[in-house]
Chimera marker file (.cmm) of the C-alpha trace (Angstrom):
<marker_set name="trace">
<marker id="1" x="13.524" y="10.651" z="-14.327" r="1" g="1" b="0" radius="0.5"/>
<marker id="2" x="15.882" y="8.293" z="-12.578" r="1" g="1" b="0" radius="0.5"/>
<marker id="3" x="15.632" y="10.400" z="-9.426" r="1" g="1" b="0" radius="0.5"/>
<marker id="4" x="11.887" y="9.746" z="-9.012" r="1" g="1" b="0" radius="0.5"/>
<marker id="5" x="10.673" y="7.401" z="-6.295" r="1" g="1" b="0" radius="0.5"/>
<marker id="6" x="8.566" y="4.850" z="-8.200" r="1" g="1" b="0" radius="0.5"/>
<marker id="7" x="5.969" y="2.734" z="-6.371" r="1" g="1" b="0" radius="0.5"/>
<marker id="8" x="4.242" y="-0.349" z="-7.751" r="1" g="1" b="0" radius="0.5"/>
<marker id="9" x="0.519" y="-0.877" z="-7.600" r="1" g="1" b="0" radius="0.5"/>
<marker id="10" x="-0.658" y="-3.127" z="-4.779" r="1" g="1" b="0" radius="0.5"/>
<marker id="11" x="-2.517" y="-5.097" z="-7.483" r="1" g="1" b="0" radius="0.5"/>
<marker id="12" x="0.769" y="-5.870" z="-9.260" r="1" g="1" b="0" radius="0.5"/>
<marker id="13" x="1.609" y="-9.356" z="-8.068" r="1" g="1" b="0" radius="0.5"/>
<marker id="14" x="2.668" y="-12.637" z="-9.556" r="1" g="1" b="0" radius="0.5"/>
<marker id="15" x="5.592" y="-13.946" z="-11.519" r="1" g="1" b="0" radius="0.5"/>
<marker id="16" x="5.490" y="-11.433" z="-14.368" r="1" g="1" b="0" radius="0.5"/>
<marker id="17" x="6.774" y="-7.901" z="-13.981" r="1" g="1" b="0" radius="0.5"/>
<marker id="18" x="3.950" y="-6.172" z="-15.860" r="1" g="1" b="0" radius="0.5"/>
<marker id="19" x="3.181" y="-3.617" z="-13.177" r="1" g="1" b="0" radius="0.5"/>
<marker id="20" x="1.860" y="-0.098" z="-13.114" r="1" g="1" b="0" radius="0.5"/>
<marker id="21" x="4.194" y="2.257" z="-11.274" r="1" g="1" b="0" radius="0.5"/>
<marker id="22" x="3.534" y="5.798" z="-10.059" r="1" g="1" b="0" radius="0.5"/>
<marker id="23" x="5.844" y="8.555" z="-8.844" r="1" g="1" b="0" radius="0.5"/>
<marker id="24" x="5.301" y="12.088" z="-7.601" r="1" g="1" b="0" radius="0.5"/>
<marker id="25" x="7.148" y="14.553" z="-9.832" r="1" g="1" b="0" radius="0.5"/>
<marker id="26" x="8.314" y="18.145" z="-9.465" r="1" g="1" b="0" radius="0.5"/>
<marker id="27" x="5.637" y="20.794" z="-9.830" r="1" g="1" b="0" radius="0.5"/>
<marker id="28" x="2.969" y="18.635" z="-8.192" r="1" g="1" b="0" radius="0.5"/>
<marker id="29" x="2.665" y="16.365" z="-11.230" r="1" g="1" b="0" radius="0.5"/>
<marker id="30" x="2.265" y="12.586" z="-11.262" r="1" g="1" b="0" radius="0.5"/>
<marker id="31" x="4.191" y="10.219" z="-13.507" r="1" g="1" b="0" radius="0.5"/>
<marker id="32" x="2.963" y="6.758" z="-14.524" r="1" g="1" b="0" radius="0.5"/>
<marker id="33" x="4.750" y="3.949" z="-16.295" r="1" g="1" b="0" radius="0.5"/>
<marker id="34" x="4.509" y="0.260" z="-17.083" r="1" g="1" b="0" radius="0.5"/>
<marker id="35" x="7.359" y="-1.601" z="-15.404" r="1" g="1" b="0" radius="0.5"/>
<marker id="36" x="8.137" y="-3.666" z="-18.516" r="1" g="1" b="0" radius="0.5"/>
<marker id="37" x="8.616" y="-0.435" z="-20.532" r="1" g="1" b="0" radius="0.5"/>
<marker id="38" x="10.044" y="2.075" z="-18.012" r="1" g="1" b="0" radius="0.5"/>
<marker id="39" x="11.227" y="4.525" z="-20.671" r="1" g="1" b="0" radius="0.5"/>
<marker id="40" x="7.623" y="5.301" z="-21.678" r="1" g="1" b="0" radius="0.5"/>
<marker id="41" x="6.204" y="7.653" z="-19.042" r="1" g="1" b="0" radius="0.5"/>
<marker id="42" x="2.861" y="9.443" z="-18.877" r="1" g="1" b="0" radius="0.5"/>
<marker id="43" x="2.635" y="12.691" z="-16.922" r="1" g="1" b="0" radius="0.5"/>
<marker id="44" x="-0.637" y="13.902" z="-15.437" r="1" g="1" b="0" radius="0.5"/>
<marker id="45" x="-2.049" y="16.161" z="-12.750" r="1" g="1" b="0" radius="0.5"/>
<marker id="46" x="-3.464" y="15.034" z="-9.406" r="1" g="1" b="0" radius="0.5"/>
<marker id="47" x="-6.958" y="16.134" z="-10.541" r="1" g="1" b="0" radius="0.5"/>
<marker id="48" x="-6.887" y="13.983" z="-13.682" r="1" g="1" b="0" radius="0.5"/>
<marker id="49" x="-5.348" y="11.048" z="-11.769" r="1" g="1" b="0" radius="0.5"/>
<marker id="50" x="-8.105" y="11.238" z="-9.138" r="1" g="1" b="0" radius="0.5"/>
<marker id="51" x="-10.803" y="11.349" z="-11.835" r="1" g="1" b="0" radius="0.5"/>
<marker id="52" x="-9.294" y="8.275" z="-13.518" r="1" g="1" b="0" radius="0.5"/>
<marker id="53" x="-9.244" y="6.358" z="-10.233" r="1" g="1" b="0" radius="0.5"/>
<marker id="54" x="-12.898" y="7.243" z="-9.574" r="1" g="1" b="0" radius="0.5"/>
<marker id="55" x="-13.854" y="6.099" z="-13.092" r="1" g="1" b="0" radius="0.5"/>
<marker id="56" x="-11.900" y="2.845" z="-12.741" r="1" g="1" b="0" radius="0.5"/>
<marker id="57" x="-13.457" y="2.042" z="-9.378" r="1" g="1" b="0" radius="0.5"/>
<marker id="58" x="-16.925" y="2.756" z="-10.778" r="1" g="1" b="0" radius="0.5"/>
<marker id="59" x="-16.325" y="0.466" z="-13.752" r="1" g="1" b="0" radius="0.5"/>
<marker id="60" x="-16.640" y="3.279" z="-16.287" r="1" g="1" b="0" radius="0.5"/>
<marker id="61" x="-13.301" y="2.538" z="-17.976" r="1" g="1" b="0" radius="0.5"/>
<marker id="62" x="-13.245" y="-0.577" z="-20.167" r="1" g="1" b="0" radius="0.5"/>
<marker id="63" x="-10.252" y="-2.884" z="-20.039" r="1" g="1" b="0" radius="0.5"/>
<link id1="1" id2="2" r="1" g="1" b="0" radius="0.2"/>
<link id1="2" id2="3" r="1" g="1" b="0" radius="0.2"/>
<link id1="3" id2="4" r="1" g="1" b="0" radius="0.2"/>
<link id1="4" id2="5" r="1" g="1" b="0" radius="0.2"/>
<link id1="5" id2="6" r="1" g="1" b="0" radius="0.2"/>
<link id1="6" id2="7" r="1" g="1" b="0" radius="0.2"/>
<link id1="7" id2="8" r="1" g="1" b="0" radius="0.2"/>
<link id1="8" id2="9" r="1" g="1" b="0" radius="0.2"/>
<link id1="9" id2="10" r="1" g="1" b="0" radius="0.2"/>
<link id1="10" id2="11" r="1" g="1" b="0" radius="0.2"/>
<link id1="11" id2="12" r="1" g="1" b="0" radius="0.2"/>
<link id1="12" id2="13" r="1" g="1" b="0" radius="0.2"/>
<link id1="13" id2="14" r="1" g="1" b="0" radius="0.2"/>
<link id1="14" id2="15" r="1" g="1" b="0" radius="0.2"/>
<link id1="15" id2="16" r="1" g="1" b="0" radius="0.2"/>
<link id1="16" id2="17" r="1" g="1" b="0" radius="0.2"/>
<link id1="17" id2="18" r="1" g="1" b="0" radius="0.2"/>
<link id1="18" id2="19" r="1" g="1" b="0" radius="0.2"/>
<link id1="19" id2="20" r="1" g="1" b="0" radius="0.2"/>
<link id1="20" id2="21" r="1" g="1" b="0" radius="0.2"/>
<link id1="21" id2="22" r="1" g="1" b="0" radius="0.2"/>
<link id1="22" id2="23" r="1" g="1" b="0" radius="0.2"/>
<link id1="23" id2="24" r="1" g="1" b="0" radius="0.2"/>
<link id1="24" id2="25" r="1" g="1" b="0" radius="0.2"/>
<link id1="25" id2="26" r="1" g="1" b="0" radius="0.2"/>
<link id1="26" id2="27" r="1" g="1" b="0" radius="0.2"/>
<link id1="27" id2="28" r="1" g="1" b="0" radius="0.2"/>
<link id1="28" id2="29" r="1" g="1" b="0" radius="0.2"/>
<link id1="29" id2="30" r="1" g="1" b="0" radius="0.2"/>
<link id1="30" id2="31" r="1" g="1" b="0" radius="0.2"/>
<link id1="31" id2="32" r="1" g="1" b="0" radius="0.2"/>
<link id1="32" id2="33" r="1" g="1" b="0" radius="0.2"/>
<link id1="33" id2="34" r="1" g="1" b="0" radius="0.2"/>
<link id1="34" id2="35" r="1" g="1" b="0" radius="0.2"/>
<link id1="35" id2="36" r="1" g="1" b="0" radius="0.2"/>
<link id1="36" id2="37" r="1" g="1" b="0" radius="0.2"/>
<link id1="37" id2="38" r="1" g="1" b="0" radius="0.2"/>
<link id1="38" id2="39" r="1" g="1" b="0" radius="0.2"/>
<link id1="39" id2="40" r="1" g="1" b="0" radius="0.2"/>
<link id1="40" id2="41" r="1" g="1" b="0" radius="0.2"/>
<link id1="41" id2="42" r="1" g="1" b="0" radius="0.2"/>
<link id1="42" id2="43" r="1" g="1" b="0" radius="0.2"/>
<link id1="43" id2="44" r="1" g="1" b="0" radius="0.2"/>
<link id1="44" id2="45" r="1" g="1" b="0" radius="0.2"/>
<link id1="45" id2="46" r="1" g="1" b="0" radius="0.2"/>
<link id1="46" id2="47" r="1" g="1" b="0" radius="0.2"/>
<link id1="47" id2="48" r="1" g="1" b="0" radius="0.2"/>
<link id1="48" id2="49" r="1" g="1" b="0" radius="0.2"/>
<link id1="49" id2="50" r="1" g="1" b="0" radius="0.2"/>
<link id1="50" id2="51" r="1" g="1" b="0" radius="0.2"/>
<link id1="51" id2="52" r="1" g="1" b="0" radius="0.2"/>
<link id1="52" id2="53" r="1" g="1" b="0" radius="0.2"/>
<link id1="53" id2="54" r="1" g="1" b="0" radius="0.2"/>
<link id1="54" id2="55" r="1" g="1" b="0" radius="0.2"/>
<link id1="55" id2="56" r="1" g="1" b="0" radius="0.2"/>
<link id1="56" id2="57" r="1" g="1" b="0" radius="0.2"/>
<link id1="57" id2="58" r="1" g="1" b="0" radius="0.2"/>
<link id1="58" id2="59" r="1" g="1" b="0" radius="0.2"/>
<link id1="59" id2="60" r="1" g="1" b="0" radius="0.2"/>
<link id1="60" id2="61" r="1" g="1" b="0" radius="0.2"/>
<link id1="61" id2="62" r="1" g="1" b="0" radius="0.2"/>
<link id1="62" id2="63" r="1" g="1" b="0" radius="0.2"/>
</marker_set>
């Protein structure tokens, strides 16, 4: 997975490096990771990712 182009969330700011990162993956998949634990990667589809973003923006996902 070292060849993936990881991007940090625009909400990831500040002195700590606890950032969500996302990368497009082969086969149209999406990979997500926490920057402080880059070896742990979650793989999802664009449909599931879009549904999660909609739910987050609507406040339907508790933090």
